[in-house]
C-alpha positions in Angstrom: 22.6 -9.6 -0.1 18.9 -9.8 1.3 16.6 -12.6 1.0 13.7 -12.3 -1.6 10.1 -13.9 -1.6 9.0 -15.5 -4.9 5.5 -16.0 -6.3 5.6 -19.3 -4.8 4.5 -17.5 -1.4 1.0 -18.7 -0.2 0.9 -15.7 2.5 0.9 -17.9 5.4 3.0 -15.6 7.5 5.3 -18.0 9.0 8.3 -16.1 7.8 6.8 -12.9 9.5 6.8 -14.3 13.0 10.5 -15.6 12.6 12.0 -12.4 11.3 14.2 -10.9 14.2 14.3 -7.5 12.4 10.4 -7.2 11.4 11.7 -6.8 7.7 8.8 -9.0 6.2 5.6 -7.3 5.4 2.5 -8.0 3.3 2.8 -6.8 -0.4 0.1 -6.6 -3.1 0.4 -10.1 -4.1 2.4 -12.0 -1.4 4.8 -11.2 1.6 7.9 -9.2 0.7 11.1 -8.5 2.4 12.6 -5.0 3.0 16.2 -5.3 1.7 17.4 -2.2 3.7 16.5 -3.9 7.1 17.1 -7.6 6.3 20.3 -8.9 8.1 20.5 -12.0 5.9 19.9 -14.3 8.9 17.9 -17.0 6.7 15.5 -17.6 9.7 12.5 -16.8 7.3 13.8 -19.2 4.6 14.0 -22.1 7.1 10.3 -21.9 8.1 8.9 -21.3 4.7 6.6 -24.2 3.8 6.9 -23.7 0.1 10.4 -22.8 -0.3 9.5 -19.3 -1.6 12.3 -17.6 0.2 15.9 -17.5 -1.1 19.0 -15.4 -1.1 19.0 -12.8 -3.9 
C-alpha cells in the first residue's frame, strides 16, 4: 500500500526532502509518489502542511 498525493497539494516540496527513498517527483499538476519505490513509512504525510498525502 503506497501513499498518494491528492489535488490539495500546493507543490511546496516539503515531502520531497523527507522521503528516504526519493519516491516523490513533480507531476503535471502537483507532486506524485512512485508506488513501486514507496516503502509506506509515512514521513511525507507527517510533513505535508495541507494534509494532501494519505495511505492509498
